C-alpha positions as CSV (number, residue, x, y, z in Angstrom):
1,M,-41.5,-37.7,-7.5
2,P,-43.7,-38.1,-10.6
3,P,-41.8,-39.3,-13.7
4,R,-42.6,-36.1,-15.6
5,S,-41.1,-34.1,-12.8
6,I,-37.9,-36.3,-13.0
7,A,-37.8,-35.7,-16.8
8,V,-38.0,-32.0,-16.4
9,R,-35.3,-32.0,-13.8
10,L,-33.0,-34.2,-15.9
11,F,-33.4,-31.8,-18.8
12,F,-32.5,-28.7,-16.9
13,T,-29.7,-30.5,-15.1
14,C,-28.1,-31.4,-18.4
15,W,-28.7,-27.9,-19.8
16,I,-26.9,-26.3,-16.8
17,V,-23.9,-28.7,-16.7
18,Y,-23.4,-28.9,-20.4
19,S,-23.6,-25.2,-20.9
20,L,-20.9,-24.7,-18.3
21,H,-18.6,-26.9,-20.3
22,L,-18.8,-25.0,-23.6
23,A,-15.7,-25.5,-25.7
24,T,-14.4,-22.8,-28.0
25,N,-14.0,-24.8,-31.1
26,I,-15.3,-23.1,-34.3
27,V,-16.2,-26.1,-36.3
28,R,-17.2,-26.2,-40.0
29,E,-20.9,-26.5,-39.3
30,I,-20.9,-23.0,-37.7
31,Y,-20.1,-21.3,-41.0
32,P,-23.3,-22.3,-42.9
33,A,-25.3,-21.6,-39.8
34,L,-23.9,-18.0,-39.8
35,A,-24.6,-17.7,-43.5
36,L,-28.2,-18.9,-43.1
37,G,-28.8,-16.6,-40.1
38,D,-27.2,-13.6,-41.8
39,H,-28.2,-13.9,-45.4
40,F,-30.5,-17.0,-45.7
41,S,-27.9,-18.4,-48.0
42,F,-25.8,-21.6,-48.1
43,R,-22.7,-19.7,-49.4
44,V,-19.9,-19.0,-46.9
45,D,-17.8,-16.8,-49.2
46,E,-17.0,-14.3,-46.5
47,Y,-15.3,-17.0,-44.4
48,A,-13.1,-18.3,-47.3
49,N,-9.9,-20.0,-46.2
50,M,-10.8,-19.9,-42.5
51,H,-11.3,-23.6,-42.2
52,P,-9.7,-26.5,-44.1
53,D,-13.1,-28.0,-44.9
54,L,-14.3,-24.8,-46.7
55,Y,-13.7,-24.8,-50.4
56,E,-14.9,-23.1,-53.6
57,K,-16.7,-24.6,-56.5
58,P,-16.4,-22.3,-59.5
59,G,-19.6,-20.6,-60.2
60,Y,-21.2,-21.7,-56.9
61,G,-19.1,-20.0,-54.2
62,W,-17.6,-21.4,-51.0
63,H,-19.3,-24.2,-49.0
64,I,-18.4,-26.8,-46.5
65,G,-17.8,-30.4,-47.5
66,N,-20.5,-31.9,-45.3
67,N,-24.2,-32.1,-45.0
68,P,-26.1,-29.1,-43.7
69,G,-28.6,-30.6,-41.1
70,A,-26.8,-29.4,-37.9
71,S,-26.1,-26.0,-39.5
72,M,-29.8,-25.6,-40.4
73,L,-30.9,-26.2,-36.8
74,A,-28.1,-24.0,-35.3
75,A,-29.1,-21.2,-37.6
76,I,-32.5,-20.8,-35.8
77,P,-31.2,-19.7,-32.4
78,Y,-28.4,-17.7,-34.0
79,A,-30.9,-15.7,-36.2
80,L,-33.1,-15.0,-33.1
81,A,-30.0,-13.8,-31.2
82,R,-28.7,-11.5,-34.0
83,P,-30.5,-8.4,-32.4
84,V,-28.1,-8.9,-29.5
85,I,-25.0,-10.1,-31.3
86,D,-24.9,-7.6,-34.2
87,P,-24.8,-4.4,-32.0
88,V,-22.0,-5.9,-29.8
89,V,-19.9,-6.8,-32.9
90,R,-20.4,-3.3,-34.3
91,K,-19.5,-1.6,-31.0
92,V,-16.3,-3.7,-30.6
93,K,-15.3,-2.8,-34.2
94,E,-15.9,0.9,-33.6
95,R,-13.8,0.9,-30.4
96,R,-10.9,-0.9,-32.2
97,E,-11.0,1.6,-35.0
98,A,-11.1,4.5,-32.6
99,S,-8.2,3.2,-30.6
100,G,-6.1,2.6,-33.8
101,M,-5.6,-1.1,-33.1
102,T,-4.1,-2.8,-36.2
103,E,-2.7,-6.0,-34.7
104,P,-4.5,-8.7,-32.7
105,P,-3.8,-9.1,-29.0
106,A,-1.6,-11.9,-27.9
107,Y,-3.1,-15.4,-27.6
108,E,-0.9,-17.8,-25.7
109,S,-2.3,-21.0,-27.1
110,P,0.2,-23.9,-27.4
111,W,-1.3,-24.8,-30.7
112,P,0.1,-22.8,-33.7
113,M,-3.1,-23.3,-35.9
114,A,-5.3,-21.9,-33.0
115,R,-3.1,-18.8,-32.8
116,E,-3.3,-18.3,-36.5
117,F,-7.0,-18.7,-36.6
118,Y,-7.5,-16.2,-33.8
119,E,-5.3,-13.7,-35.5
120,E,-7.1,-14.1,-38.8
121,S,-10.5,-13.9,-37.1
122,W,-9.5,-10.7,-35.3
123,R,-8.2,-9.1,-38.5
124,R,-11.4,-9.9,-40.3
125,G,-13.5,-8.7,-37.4
126,F,-15.1,-12.1,-36.8
127,D,-13.6,-13.0,-33.4
128,V,-16.4,-11.6,-31.2
129,K,-19.0,-12.8,-33.7
130,F,-17.6,-16.3,-33.7
131,G,-17.5,-16.4,-29.9
132,M,-21.0,-15.2,-29.3
133,A,-22.5,-17.3,-32.2
134,A,-20.7,-20.4,-30.9
135,F,-22.2,-19.7,-27.4
136,V,-25.7,-19.3,-28.8
137,M,-25.5,-22.4,-31.1
138,H,-24.1,-24.5,-28.2
139,S,-26.5,-23.4,-25.4
140,F,-29.7,-23.1,-27.5
141,C,-29.2,-25.9,-30.1
142,M,-26.6,-28.5,-29.2
143,V,-27.2,-28.6,-25.4
144,P,-31.0,-28.8,-25.5
145,S,-30.9,-31.4,-28.2
146,T,-28.6,-33.6,-26.1
147,A,-30.7,-32.9,-22.9
148,A,-33.8,-33.9,-24.8
149,A,-32.0,-37.2,-25.8
150,V,-31.2,-37.8,-22.1
151,V,-34.8,-37.4,-21.3
152,L,-35.8,-39.8,-24.1
153,M,-33.3,-42.3,-22.6
154,F,-35.0,-41.9,-19.2
155,W,-38.4,-42.7,-20.7
156,V,-37.0,-45.7,-22.5
157,L,-35.2,-47.0,-19.5
158,R,-38.3,-46.5,-17.4
159,A,-40.3,-48.6,-19.8
160,V,-37.6,-51.3,-19.8
161,Y,-37.0,-51.5,-16.1
162,R,-40.4,-50.2,-14.7
163,S,-38.5,-48.2,-12.1
164,D,-38.2,-44.4,-11.9
165,R,-35.1,-44.6,-9.7
166,T,-33.2,-47.0,-11.9
167,A,-34.2,-45.1,-15.0
168,M,-33.1,-41.8,-13.5
169,W,-29.7,-42.9,-12.4
170,L,-29.0,-44.7,-15.6
171,A,-30.0,-41.6,-17.6
172,L,-27.6,-39.5,-15.6
173,L,-24.9,-42.1,-16.2
174,Y,-25.6,-41.8,-19.9
175,A,-25.5,-38.0,-19.8
176,F,-22.3,-37.7,-17.7
177,G,-20.6,-41.2,-17.8
178,T,-20.2,-41.5,-21.6
179,P,-18.6,-39.2,-24.3
180,V,-22.0,-37.7,-24.8
181,F,-20.7,-35.1,-22.2
182,F,-17.5,-34.5,-24.3
183,R,-19.3,-34.3,-27.7
184,T,-21.9,-31.9,-26.4
185,G,-19.1,-29.3,-25.8
186,Y,-19.7,-27.7,-29.2
187,L,-22.0,-28.1,-32.2
188,N,-21.6,-31.7,-33.3
189,H,-23.6,-33.3,-36.1
190,N,-22.4,-36.8,-35.3
191,L,-24.1,-36.9,-31.9
192,M,-27.2,-35.1,-33.1
193,L,-27.8,-37.7,-35.9
194,G,-27.3,-40.5,-33.5
195,H,-29.9,-39.2,-31.2
196,A,-32.3,-38.6,-34.1
197,A,-31.8,-42.2,-35.3
198,F,-32.3,-43.5,-31.7
199,A,-35.5,-41.5,-31.4
200,G,-36.8,-43.0,-34.6
201,F,-35.9,-46.5,-33.5
202,C,-37.7,-46.1,-30.2
203,V,-40.8,-44.7,-31.8
204,M,-41.1,-47.7,-34.0
205,W,-40.2,-50.1,-31.2
206,N,-42.7,-48.4,-28.9
207,P,-41.7,-49.8,-25.5
208,W,-44.2,-47.4,-23.9
209,G,-47.2,-48.9,-25.6
210,L,-48.2,-45.6,-27.2
211,S,-51.7,-45.6,-28.7
212,W,-50.5,-43.7,-31.8
213,P,-51.4,-45.4,-35.1
214,S,-48.6,-47.8,-36.0
215,R,-48.1,-46.4,-39.5
216,R,-47.8,-42.9,-38.0
217,R,-45.0,-44.2,-35.8
218,Y,-43.2,-45.7,-38.7
219,F,-43.6,-42.5,-40.7
220,L,-41.9,-40.7,-37.8
221,G,-39.2,-43.4,-37.8
222,G,-38.6,-42.7,-41.5
223,L,-38.5,-39.0,-40.8
224,A,-35.7,-39.6,-38.2
225,G,-33.9,-41.9,-40.7
226,G,-34.0,-39.2,-43.3
227,L,-32.7,-36.6,-40.9
228,T,-29.6,-38.8,-40.3
229,L,-28.8,-38.4,-44.0
230,L,-29.4,-34.7,-43.8
231,F,-26.9,-34.5,-40.9
232,D,-24.2,-36.7,-42.5
233,Y,-23.7,-39.2,-45.2
234,S,-23.1,-41.9,-42.6
235,G,-26.9,-41.8,-42.4
236,V,-26.6,-44.0,-45.5
237,V,-26.1,-46.8,-43.0
238,L,-28.6,-45.8,-40.3
239,L,-31.5,-45.1,-42.7
240,P,-31.7,-48.5,-44.3
241,A,-30.7,-50.3,-41.1
242,M,-33.7,-48.8,-39.3
243,F,-35.8,-49.7,-42.4
244,L,-34.7,-53.3,-42.2
245,Y,-35.6,-53.4,-38.5
246,A,-39.0,-52.0,-39.2
247,L,-39.7,-54.6,-41.9
248,I,-38.5,-57.5,-39.7
249,A,-40.4,-56.3,-36.7
250,R,-43.7,-56.0,-38.6
251,F,-43.2,-59.2,-40.6
252,R,-42.6,-61.2,-37.5
253,A,-45.6,-59.7,-35.7
254,H,-48.2,-59.3,-38.5
255,G,-47.0,-60.9,-41.7
256,R,-45.7,-59.7,-45.1
257,A,-48.6,-57.4,-46.2
258,D,-48.5,-55.5,-43.0
259,A,-44.7,-55.2,-43.2
260,V,-45.0,-53.8,-46.7
261,R,-47.5,-51.1,-45.6
262,H,-45.4,-50.0,-42.7
263,G,-42.2,-50.1,-44.8
264,F,-44.0,-47.7,-47.3
265,A,-44.9,-45.4,-44.3
266,Y,-41.3,-45.4,-43.3
267,F,-40.2,-44.6,-46.9
268,L,-42.7,-41.6,-47.1
269,G,-41.2,-40.3,-43.8
270,T,-37.7,-40.2,-45.3
271,L,-38.7,-38.0,-48.3
272,G,-38.8,-34.6,-46.7
273,P,-35.2,-34.6,-45.3
274,V,-33.8,-36.4,-48.3
275,F,-35.3,-33.9,-50.8
276,L,-34.0,-31.1,-48.6
277,L,-30.5,-32.5,-48.9
278,W,-30.8,-32.9,-52.6
279,F,-32.0,-29.3,-52.8
280,Y,-29.0,-28.1,-50.8
281,Q,-26.6,-30.1,-53.0
282,W,-28.2,-28.7,-56.2
283,R,-28.1,-25.1,-54.9
284,S,-24.6,-25.4,-53.5
285,F,-22.8,-27.5,-56.1
286,G,-25.1,-27.7,-59.2
287,H,-26.0,-31.4,-58.9
288,P,-28.6,-32.8,-56.5
289,F,-27.2,-36.3,-56.1
290,Y,-23.5,-35.9,-55.6
291,P,-22.3,-35.4,-52.0
292,G,-20.4,-32.3,-51.1
293,Q,-17.3,-34.4,-50.6
294,H,-17.4,-35.1,-54.4
295,W,-16.3,-31.5,-55.1
296,M,-13.7,-31.0,-52.4
297,P,-10.1,-30.3,-53.5
298,P,-7.5,-33.0,-53.0
299,V,-6.5,-33.8,-49.4
300,R,-4.6,-36.6,-47.8
301,W,-6.0,-40.1,-48.5
302,I,-8.5,-38.7,-51.1
303,E,-6.8,-40.9,-53.8
304,L,-7.8,-44.1,-51.9
305,G,-11.1,-45.5,-53.1
306,Y,-13.8,-42.9,-53.8
307,Q,-12.8,-39.6,-52.1
308,G,-10.9,-41.5,-49.4
309,Y,-13.6,-44.2,-48.9
310,G,-13.0,-47.9,-49.8
311,P,-13.6,-51.4,-48.6
312,P,-13.5,-52.1,-44.8
313,Q,-10.0,-52.4,-43.4
314,L,-9.1,-54.4,-40.3
315,E,-6.6,-51.8,-39.1
316,L,-9.3,-49.1,-39.2
317,F,-11.8,-51.4,-37.5
318,G,-9.4,-51.9,-34.6
319,M,-8.6,-48.2,-34.4
320,L,-12.3,-47.3,-34.3
321,L,-12.8,-49.6,-31.3
322,F,-9.5,-49.4,-29.3
323,D,-7.3,-46.5,-30.4
324,Y,-5.8,-44.9,-27.3
325,R,-6.9,-41.4,-28.5
326,F,-10.4,-42.0,-30.0
327,G,-11.4,-45.6,-29.7
328,L,-15.1,-46.4,-28.9
329,F,-14.3,-48.7,-26.0
330,T,-11.3,-46.7,-24.7
331,S,-13.4,-43.5,-24.8
332,A,-16.5,-45.2,-23.3
333,P,-15.5,-48.4,-21.4
334,L,-19.0,-48.7,-20.1
335,L,-20.3,-49.5,-23.6
336,L,-18.1,-52.6,-23.8
337,L,-20.7,-54.3,-21.6
338,A,-23.2,-54.1,-24.5
339,V,-21.3,-57.0,-26.2
340,A,-22.5,-59.4,-23.5
341,V,-26.2,-58.5,-23.6
342,L,-27.2,-61.5,-25.6
343,F,-25.6,-63.8,-23.0
344,V,-26.8,-62.1,-19.8
345,N,-30.2,-62.5,-18.3
346,G,-31.5,-59.0,-17.8
347,G,-33.5,-60.1,-14.8
348,A,-37.2,-60.3,-14.1
349,R,-37.6,-56.5,-14.2
350,C,-35.9,-56.0,-17.5
351,R,-38.2,-55.7,-20.5
352,L,-35.6,-55.5,-23.3
353,P,-36.8,-58.0,-25.9
354,R,-34.3,-60.2,-27.7
355,Q,-35.3,-58.8,-31.1
356,E,-34.4,-55.3,-29.9
357,K,-31.2,-56.5,-28.3
358,I,-30.1,-57.9,-31.7
359,A,-31.0,-54.7,-33.4
360,L,-29.2,-52.5,-30.9
361,L,-26.0,-54.5,-31.6
362,A,-26.5,-55.1,-35.4
363,I,-27.0,-51.4,-36.2
364,P,-23.7,-50.4,-34.5
365,L,-21.8,-53.2,-36.1
366,A,-23.0,-52.1,-39.6
367,F,-22.0,-48.6,-38.7
368,I,-18.5,-49.6,-37.5
369,L,-18.0,-51.7,-40.7
370,F,-19.0,-48.6,-42.8
371,F,-16.5,-46.3,-41.2
372,S,-13.7,-49.0,-41.2
373,G,-13.6,-48.2,-45.0
374,S,-13.1,-44.4,-44.4
375,N,-9.4,-43.5,-44.3
376,Y,-10.4,-40.2,-42.6
377,V,-10.8,-42.2,-39.4
378,R,-7.2,-41.4,-38.7
379,L,-8.0,-37.7,-38.4
380,Q,-9.7,-38.3,-35.1
381,F,-6.4,-38.1,-33.3
382,N,-6.9,-34.4,-32.8
383,T,-10.6,-34.3,-32.0
384,G,-11.3,-37.4,-29.9
385,I,-14.1,-39.9,-30.7
386,R,-16.3,-38.4,-33.3
387,Y,-17.3,-40.8,-36.1
388,L,-18.9,-43.4,-33.8
389,A,-20.7,-40.9,-31.6
390,P,-24.0,-41.9,-33.2
391,L,-23.7,-45.3,-31.5
392,F,-23.7,-44.0,-27.9
393,P,-27.5,-44.4,-27.3
394,F,-27.8,-47.6,-29.2
395,L,-25.0,-49.3,-27.2
396,F,-25.9,-47.7,-23.9
397,L,-29.2,-49.4,-23.6
398,P,-27.8,-53.0,-23.9
399,A,-24.8,-52.0,-21.7
400,A,-27.3,-50.8,-19.0
401,A,-29.0,-54.2,-19.1
402,V,-25.6,-55.9,-18.3
403,L,-24.6,-53.2,-15.8
404,T,-27.8,-53.7,-13.7
405,R,-26.9,-57.4,-13.3
406,L,-23.5,-56.7,-11.9
407,P,-22.9,-56.7,-8.1
408,R,-24.0,-53.3,-6.7
409,G,-20.4,-52.4,-5.6
410,A,-18.9,-53.3,-9.0
411,A,-21.6,-51.4,-10.9
412,L,-21.2,-48.3,-8.7
413,T,-17.4,-48.3,-9.0
414,L,-17.6,-48.7,-12.8
415,G,-20.1,-45.9,-13.0
416,V,-18.0,-43.5,-10.9
417,L,-14.8,-44.2,-12.9
418,C,-16.7,-43.6,-16.2
419,V,-18.0,-40.3,-14.9
420,I,-14.5,-39.2,-13.8
421,Q,-13.2,-40.1,-17.3
422,S,-16.0,-38.4,-19.1
423,W,-15.9,-35.2,-17.0
424,A,-12.1,-35.0,-17.4
425,L,-12.5,-35.4,-21.2
426,A,-15.2,-32.7,-21.3
427,M,-12.9,-30.3,-19.3
428,Y,-9.5,-30.9,-20.8
429,R,-10.5,-32.2,-24.3
430,D,-7.0,-32.6,-25.8
431,V,-6.1,-36.2,-26.7
432,E,-3.2,-35.5,-29.0
433,H,-0.6,-35.8,-26.3
434,A,1.4,-38.9,-25.6
435,Y,-1.1,-40.5,-23.3
436,G,-4.1,-40.0,-25.5
437,L,-7.4,-40.4,-23.5
438,L,-5.5,-40.8,-20.3
439,D,-4.0,-37.3,-20.6
440,P,-7.2,-35.4,-19.6
441,V,-7.7,-37.7,-16.6
442,I,-4.1,-37.1,-15.5
443,R,-4.4,-33.4,-15.9
444,F,-7.7,-33.4,-14.0
445,L,-6.2,-35.4,-11.1
446,L,-3.1,-33.2,-10.9
447,G,-4.5,-29.8,-11.8
448,G,-8.1,-30.0,-10.6
449,P,-11.2,-29.0,-12.6
450,R,-11.3,-26.4,-15.2
451,L,-13.8,-25.0,-17.8
452,P,-12.7,-24.9,-21.4
453,T,-14.0,-21.4,-22.2
454,L,-12.5,-19.9,-19.0
455,H,-9.2,-21.5,-19.8
456,R,-9.1,-20.1,-23.4
457,L,-10.1,-16.6,-22.3
458,S,-7.3,-16.6,-19.7
459,L,-4.8,-17.2,-22.6
460,M,-6.0,-14.0,-24.4
461,E,-4.3,-10.7,-23.5
462,P,-7.6,-8.6,-23.1
463,F,-8.9,-11.0,-20.4
464,Q,-5.8,-11.9,-18.5
465,D,-6.4,-9.2,-15.9
466,F,-9.7,-10.9,-15.0
467,F,-7.8,-14.0,-13.9
468,P,-5.0,-12.8,-11.5
469,Y,-5.0,-16.2,-9.7
470,G,-5.8,-18.4,-12.7
471,P,-9.1,-19.2,-14.4
472,S,-10.7,-21.1,-11.4
473,P,-14.1,-22.5,-12.2
474,I,-15.0,-22.9,-8.5
475,G,-17.3,-19.9,-8.3
476,L,-19.3,-21.1,-11.3
477,F,-19.5,-24.6,-9.9
478,V,-20.8,-23.3,-6.6
479,V,-23.6,-21.3,-8.3
480,A,-24.5,-24.2,-10.6
481,G,-24.5,-26.6,-7.7
482,A,-26.8,-24.3,-5.7
483,I,-29.2,-24.1,-8.6
484,L,-29.2,-27.9,-9.0
485,V,-29.8,-28.4,-5.3
486,I,-32.8,-26.1,-5.5
487,L,-34.0,-27.9,-8.6
488,W,-33.9,-31.4,-7.0
489,R,-34.5,-30.7,-3.3
490,S,-38.3,-30.6,-3.5
491,S,-38.3,-34.4,-3.8
492,P,-34.9,-35.8,-3.0
493,R,-36.1,-39.4,-3.0
494,T,-37.4,-41.2,-6.0
495,G,-39.7,-44.1,-5.6
496,D,-40.2,-47.0,-7.9
497,S,-43.3,-47.0,-10.1
């Protein structure tokens, strides 16, 4: 099978599987996307008090306390889908008014805040709009962005291992054997900025030997670095870390003058996204250089350091790596192999240079140190791994170099166990219970597979009649499986290149 054909099949495989596992979470990034799609405005006044991260700055209206990059991208498919969404929302509202409904139907969620949010959304007439908008933003923004990142990982792995088969299976493992699967369940800026940064890193590294002018590649690397800042202020680590990698790589290969020229190209690439962020902050809060968090009202831990951020703490460092609910290596045991990459010979077929190995470890280390100063790390107990999601692609590549040196049986067993864990987490999602990350696995083994959206719908009174025997996903899995078989059966075997 030609590598381009594999890449296309990988993309649509991810799109189908990820889309099935849509979660119903209405996250803060959805609100600015709605405002942009509806009014071409950053203000979210109509959604006031519907999310704890929405707040008002006098004279400037209501906004979210985070950067707008993910919302800007998600607003595009939402705006295109409005000719379908708006009539449905109006029709539902008219039917409710005609029937005289004044109270929301029952929603049997075990979480009190979820019930309260549904009731308030229903009273304001946003419940159907939120549901359809979340579906569109997930299926036509979040999912294709992650699927494209999996395809990028395939091309990088193919360049490193010179094997289509190895690259294909490792790319599938990245897609479904890491928390990439879990984090793609709804609009998530953390994962998107990680994939943007990894794309910029790879373009500057150029393992494929692209013939593009080198300064153009470094400009694109700077563009990716700037995008990380537009997505989230944790980009303040990735942007300079990638810049430092660019300087060192060019200095070692071509000397100081060449490094300066390429560093300037990188700098120019960052300007567009950074100026867009400053424009957003000026329009939203009246000052271009203060982050949105500067204006948010007092919350827990805000008094520590600057708005909850201070020097690195050993306790938070350990939690980020090994907490039983959201730790990096407890959520993605496979990535622990990356630590050994400097001490393991990747084999004759592995083309992962030592310089890139060091960078792929140093960038995550700097990122972890940055977040070990954020007291909000403790809030991940109810969302699962989130802050360190940008590190998934950076750590997977060195982890794969170690995995391919393990005995075949051990590598296969580890891969299967990681897929089971990741799939269970994508289906059951809750890590607040006593067993943390083990809870989704236990529920999966005892209760079988489920799809988050089907499960949530089955808890709502209007849909309960559709699930007389429970919200079984088997029918959807059969249909999706048939589509995937047709997608891949034209060339079931993949030869090495």
